[in-house]
VMD Tcl script that draws the C-alpha trace (Angstrom):
set ca {
  {143.26 72.94 -20.71}
  {146.59 71.93 -20.58}
  {149.78 73.27 -23.11}
  {150.72 70.39 -25.35}
  {154.23 68.99 -23.59}
  {155.52 67.99 -27.58}
  {155.85 71.60 -28.26}
  {158.95 73.56 -27.10}
  {157.83 77.22 -26.96}
  {160.07 80.15 -27.90}
  {158.38 82.46 -24.89}
  {157.82 79.92 -22.23}
  {158.26 82.80 -19.26}
  {156.00 85.13 -21.61}
  {151.84 84.54 -21.31}
  {150.63 85.20 -24.98}
  {147.20 86.35 -25.57}
  {145.64 85.58 -29.18}
  {143.17 88.64 -29.75}
  {140.21 88.51 -32.48}
  {137.72 91.51 -32.37}
  {134.16 91.95 -34.65}
  {133.84 95.64 -35.24}
  {131.37 97.73 -37.02}
  {133.36 98.54 -39.62}
  {137.21 99.38 -40.53}
  {137.37 102.68 -39.64}
  {139.39 104.09 -36.26}
  {137.60 106.56 -34.11}
  {133.73 105.73 -35.73}
  {133.73 102.76 -35.48}
  {133.04 100.33 -32.71}
  {133.58 96.88 -31.45}
  {131.12 94.34 -31.62}
  {132.45 91.42 -30.22}
  {135.63 90.44 -28.42}
  {137.37 86.60 -28.08}
  {140.65 86.02 -26.25}
  {142.99 82.13 -26.14}
  {145.04 83.35 -23.66}
  {148.37 81.05 -22.82}
  {149.88 80.97 -19.71}
  {151.77 78.99 -17.45}
  {148.68 76.92 -15.81}
  {147.78 76.44 -19.22}
  {144.75 77.42 -22.07}
  {141.81 79.42 -21.01}
  {139.30 81.28 -23.25}
  {137.17 84.18 -22.96}
  {134.16 86.02 -25.08}
  {131.33 88.76 -24.93}
  {129.76 90.29 -27.60}
  {129.95 94.04 -27.07}
  {127.60 96.72 -27.61}
  {128.74 99.15 -30.22}
  {126.15 101.90 -29.28}
  {125.53 102.26 -32.72}
  {123.73 100.09 -35.15}
  {125.84 97.32 -37.22}
  {125.88 98.15 -41.16}
  {123.68 95.07 -42.64}
  {126.67 93.70 -44.88}
  {128.51 93.29 -41.53}
  {125.70 91.80 -39.86}
  {125.56 89.68 -42.76}
  {129.65 88.99 -42.85}
  {129.68 87.92 -39.27}
  {126.26 86.51 -38.19}
  {126.55 89.55 -34.99}
  {123.03 91.61 -35.44}
  {121.40 94.46 -33.42}
  {119.54 92.29 -31.73}
  {122.01 90.21 -30.30}
  {124.36 93.35 -28.83}
  {121.22 95.03 -27.91}
  {121.56 93.84 -23.92}
  {125.44 92.72 -24.29}
  {127.42 95.08 -22.06}
  {128.97 97.95 -23.46}
  {133.11 98.33 -24.05}
  {133.01 100.81 -21.07}
  {131.44 98.30 -18.83}
  {134.12 95.07 -19.90}
  {137.22 97.70 -19.98}
  {138.55 97.07 -16.38}
  {138.52 93.46 -16.37}
  {139.51 93.48 -20.07}
  {142.35 95.66 -19.35}
  {143.44 92.98 -15.82}
  {143.31 89.92 -18.52}
  {145.40 90.67 -20.92}
  {147.87 92.88 -18.42}
  {151.61 91.81 -18.97}
  {150.99 89.49 -22.12}
  {151.80 89.24 -25.83}
  {148.97 90.33 -27.75}
  {148.98 88.27 -30.81}
  {146.55 89.13 -33.60}
  {145.95 88.46 -37.14}
  {146.49 91.89 -39.06}
  {147.36 93.32 -35.27}
  {147.41 96.84 -36.21}
  {143.46 97.02 -36.80}
  {143.03 94.81 -33.67}
  {145.36 96.35 -31.43}
  {144.02 99.33 -32.94}
  {140.92 99.58 -31.69}
  {141.40 98.70 -28.52}
  {143.83 101.35 -27.83}
  {141.41 104.21 -28.97}
  {138.66 102.31 -27.03}
  {140.54 102.20 -23.76}
  {142.36 105.79 -24.61}
  {138.37 107.42 -24.91}
  {138.10 106.29 -21.47}
  {141.54 108.03 -20.21}
  {143.45 104.41 -20.14}
  {146.28 103.20 -21.76}
  {147.24 100.64 -23.22}
  {150.27 99.03 -24.67}
  {150.86 95.56 -24.48}
  {154.01 94.07 -27.20}
  {152.62 93.25 -30.15}
  {152.95 90.48 -32.71}
  {151.33 90.30 -36.04}
  {150.52 86.77 -37.04}
  {150.20 88.35 -40.67}
  {154.02 89.09 -40.55}
  {155.22 86.10 -38.51}
  {153.19 84.11 -41.36}
  {155.63 85.75 -44.11}
  {158.52 85.91 -42.07}
  {158.14 81.65 -41.56}
  {157.22 81.67 -45.21}
  {158.56 84.01 -47.38}
  {157.85 81.91 -50.50}
  {154.32 82.01 -49.90}
  {152.05 84.91 -51.81}
  {148.83 84.42 -49.40}
  {148.95 84.98 -45.32}
  {145.48 85.75 -44.72}
  {143.43 83.49 -42.07}
  {141.59 81.63 -44.62}
  {144.77 80.75 -46.71}
  {146.30 79.83 -43.64}
  {143.10 77.66 -42.99}
  {143.80 75.70 -46.06}
  {147.58 75.66 -46.26}
  {147.94 74.15 -42.98}
  {144.69 71.96 -42.02}
  {143.79 74.10 -39.05}
  {139.75 73.26 -37.75}
  {137.61 76.70 -37.49}
  {134.97 76.69 -35.07}
  {133.42 79.85 -37.26}
  {134.76 81.97 -39.18}
  {134.51 86.17 -38.45}
  {133.57 84.99 -34.65}
  {136.27 86.43 -32.54}
  {137.01 83.39 -30.57}
  {136.72 81.04 -33.16}
  {139.29 83.20 -35.30}
  {141.65 83.54 -32.17}
  {141.74 79.65 -31.94}
  {142.60 79.83 -35.31}
  {145.60 81.65 -34.31}
  {146.32 79.31 -31.50}
  {146.21 76.33 -33.99}
  {148.44 78.25 -35.94}
  {151.06 79.20 -32.77}
  {151.13 75.35 -32.07}
  {151.52 74.31 -35.90}
  {155.01 76.73 -36.52}
  {156.23 75.07 -33.06}
  {155.53 71.38 -34.15}
  {157.28 72.42 -37.67}
  {160.41 74.89 -36.59}
  {163.11 74.31 -34.16}
  {162.87 76.20 -31.04}
  {166.04 78.94 -32.57}
  {164.17 79.44 -35.62}
  {161.11 80.25 -34.27}
  {162.69 82.67 -31.37}
  {164.54 84.51 -34.25}
  {161.78 85.25 -35.91}
  {159.43 85.87 -33.14}
  {162.37 88.61 -32.14}
  {161.89 90.10 -35.69}
  {158.67 90.40 -35.64}
  {156.92 91.82 -32.18}
  {156.82 95.22 -31.20}
  {157.96 95.68 -27.83}
  {155.94 98.88 -26.85}
  {157.87 98.70 -23.09}
  {161.21 98.93 -24.12}
  {162.87 100.22 -21.10}
  {162.14 101.59 -18.10}
  {159.13 104.55 -19.37}
  {159.95 104.80 -22.57}
  {157.56 102.81 -24.79}
  {156.79 102.46 -28.40}
  {154.54 105.43 -28.62}
  {157.76 107.47 -27.47}
  {159.77 105.92 -29.92}
  {157.76 107.01 -32.56}
  {157.57 110.49 -31.78}
  {160.90 110.61 -32.77}
  {162.19 111.61 -36.37}
  {162.87 109.12 -38.92}
  {165.58 110.62 -40.50}
  {169.04 112.41 -39.21}
  {169.80 113.75 -35.46}
  {171.34 113.36 -32.14}
  {169.83 110.94 -28.91}
  {170.63 111.67 -25.40}
  {169.80 108.44 -23.01}
  {169.95 109.13 -19.34}
  {169.44 107.08 -15.94}
  {168.61 107.08 -12.74}
  {168.61 110.59 -11.43}
  {168.61 112.09 -15.23}
  {171.96 111.28 -15.23}
  {173.87 111.42 -18.69}
  {174.19 108.06 -19.77}
  {174.96 107.37 -23.62}
  {174.82 110.40 -26.79}
  {174.81 108.65 -30.21}
  {173.62 110.08 -33.59}
  {172.43 108.56 -36.87}
  {171.20 109.08 -39.97}
  {168.05 107.15 -39.25}
  {167.41 108.36 -35.95}
  {164.33 106.53 -34.85}
  {165.88 103.39 -35.77}
  {168.33 103.62 -34.16}
  {166.96 104.27 -30.66}
  {165.58 101.37 -30.79}
  {167.78 99.38 -31.98}
  {169.57 100.11 -28.22}
  {166.15 98.94 -26.48}
  {165.27 96.26 -28.53}
  {165.95 93.36 -31.15}
  {167.93 90.38 -31.59}
  {170.98 91.72 -32.46}
  {171.48 93.83 -29.62}
  {175.46 93.59 -28.17}
  {176.52 92.60 -24.54}
  {176.80 96.57 -24.31}
  {173.38 97.92 -25.46}
  {172.13 95.35 -23.53}
  {173.53 97.05 -20.36}
  {172.63 100.12 -20.97}
  {169.08 99.26 -21.53}
  {168.48 97.95 -18.60}
  {170.04 101.29 -17.28}
  {167.93 104.06 -19.64}
  {164.63 105.46 -17.72}
  {164.48 108.52 -20.42}
  {165.35 109.68 -24.03}
  {165.94 113.21 -25.49}
  {166.88 113.69 -29.22}
  {167.62 116.58 -31.78}
  {166.48 116.37 -35.67}
  {169.04 117.79 -37.92}
  {168.96 118.45 -41.38}
  {172.15 116.32 -42.48}
  {174.55 114.13 -41.02}
  {176.94 117.12 -40.45}
  {174.40 118.59 -37.91}
  {173.87 115.07 -36.13}
  {177.97 115.19 -35.58}
  {177.98 118.25 -34.58}
  {175.24 117.72 -31.90}
  {176.12 114.51 -31.09}
  {179.78 116.14 -30.14}
  {178.51 119.08 -28.57}
  {176.40 116.77 -25.80}
  {179.11 114.56 -25.40}
  {181.18 117.34 -24.83}
  {179.31 118.96 -22.53}
  {177.49 116.40 -20.71}
  {180.27 114.24 -20.79}
  {177.67 110.88 -20.85}
  {179.18 107.92 -18.63}
  {178.78 105.00 -21.18}
  {180.61 107.29 -24.29}
  {184.19 106.74 -24.43}
  {186.34 109.52 -23.42}
  {187.67 111.69 -25.84}
  {191.81 110.73 -26.74}
  {193.94 112.39 -28.82}
  {194.67 110.98 -32.24}
  {197.57 111.17 -34.13}
  {196.98 114.50 -36.46}
  {195.25 115.92 -33.91}
  {196.39 119.33 -32.73}
  {195.48 121.69 -30.04}
  {194.38 125.11 -31.76}
  {194.64 124.41 -35.21}
  {194.77 127.80 -37.57}
  {191.25 128.88 -38.50}
  {190.88 129.08 -42.98}
  {188.27 131.46 -42.67}
  {188.38 135.59 -41.76}
  {185.64 134.84 -39.63}
  {182.76 133.21 -38.78}
  {180.95 130.58 -41.43}
  {177.82 128.41 -41.86}
  {177.60 125.33 -43.36}
  {173.99 124.58 -44.69}
  {172.65 121.37 -45.03}
  {168.80 120.35 -46.33}
  {166.85 117.60 -45.71}
  {165.46 116.15 -49.29}
  {162.24 114.50 -47.53}
  {161.19 117.66 -45.99}
  {162.72 120.34 -48.02}
  {163.90 122.06 -44.51}
  {167.15 123.69 -44.27}
  {169.47 124.60 -41.85}
  {172.86 126.54 -41.01}
  {175.44 125.36 -38.83}
  {177.62 128.53 -37.54}
  {181.49 127.62 -36.70}
  {183.81 129.47 -35.79}
  {187.63 129.06 -35.15}
  {186.80 125.76 -34.94}
  {184.03 126.20 -32.55}
  {180.43 124.94 -32.74}
  {177.91 127.79 -31.73}
  {174.64 126.61 -32.74}
  {172.28 125.62 -35.57}
  {169.65 128.32 -37.28}
  {166.59 128.32 -39.32}
  {167.46 130.68 -41.37}
  {170.81 132.93 -43.12}
  {169.68 135.62 -41.14}
  {169.34 133.67 -37.76}
  {172.80 132.24 -38.73}
  {174.09 135.70 -38.01}
  {172.40 136.52 -35.22}
  {173.58 133.40 -33.47}
  {177.43 134.71 -34.26}
  {176.98 137.61 -32.97}
  {175.48 136.84 -29.96}
  {177.65 133.84 -29.20}
  {180.62 134.55 -26.42}
  {184.30 134.38 -27.78}
  {184.79 130.83 -29.60}
  {187.03 128.43 -28.00}
  {188.92 125.52 -30.44}
  {186.99 122.55 -29.50}
  {188.62 119.38 -30.45}
  {185.26 117.59 -31.47}
  {184.16 120.30 -33.78}
  {188.05 119.71 -35.66}
  {187.30 116.35 -35.79}
  {183.90 116.17 -37.74}
  {184.83 119.25 -40.53}
  {188.73 119.60 -40.78}
  {188.25 116.97 -43.16}
  {185.29 117.65 -45.09}
  {186.66 121.67 -45.18}
  {189.69 120.55 -46.54}
  {188.12 119.25 -49.13}
  {186.00 121.77 -50.51}
  {182.47 122.07 -48.25}
  {180.66 125.18 -49.14}
  {180.44 127.23 -46.71}
  {178.79 130.77 -46.74}
  {181.01 134.06 -44.76}
  {178.95 135.08 -42.26}
  {180.43 138.55 -41.85}
  {179.73 139.23 -45.50}
  {176.61 136.96 -45.87}
  {177.59 136.35 -49.25}
  {175.87 133.78 -50.86}
  {177.27 129.90 -50.37}
  {181.17 129.31 -51.96}
  {183.18 126.75 -51.85}
  {186.37 126.47 -49.35}
}
mol new
graphics top color blue
foreach p $ca { graphics top sphere $p radius 0.5 }
foreach p [lrange $ca 0 end-1] q [lrange $ca 1 end] { graphics top cylinder $p $q radius 0.2 }
display resetview
């Protein structure tokens, strides 16, 4: 089947797999797949593939009634293990498109994981796409799309028929909207699981959502860029994917091989961690530190000794103490006692311009600190 030449596709060079599954239920890790349907779109045209799958467990009666797939139908069907190699090859390198994609992608990812295989395609959810393109509509289920856009179902709750409905919806969108409009919508809702070299979405999901600092590394583990954010995970992802990336981000993403991060309890901790990383590693894509009006080579330290600055993470309730002595950041501790030990074991403090820049105005405005020598309750400067 050839592509309709009248449709302007936003991703002409990116093969697509419209995927739908039928399962024994909705619980990941417990329920199993009973049918897979795929409509494949590529340079050579459109093709379809489907197979029943032996779930190796009984199908609940209500699911048999909903889908029409019975225990007898799947008894002699191949198991997922028998289909896995060919299925992985079939979907490799394709944009994975499904309705409520978290469900279909999650089931397939779990099945492949059981076999020790990694499944991490880029994913686009047509529910999210429908909401993005038609925000005034309240219903975005497959039945609603069939009714609203006069899609033609060959059946309902059968894998290949539902996958074909997604292909029909895709064609409607590209007929009804300009290519640049669709490109913006698609970029916004697509989850890029292979973001840069060996950094994928699974890696990004491990990054804390709150405050912190991060470092990108390139070939031979060379430091490329250090940054900070109060939304650490979101900021790291924005460097690597998204329609609003700057030319600098595009150049940087091409060089990144891995990312390292430090979670902090607040913005001050993130700023200090970033400054320390820049000073110690001198990442190639950070601007060189330049002297500004008001900077001094060695400013008077307004305390009798080392201080601890407390920050709290309201979401988790975690507390941390940043240890500073004579404009030198000595590190962060989880308790005040550990902060004292950190100071006691530190080398002789050396003035750091980056720490001075982060803290001088805040301390002058009365930032609460704890003098470590006396370990008294927090007082205002």
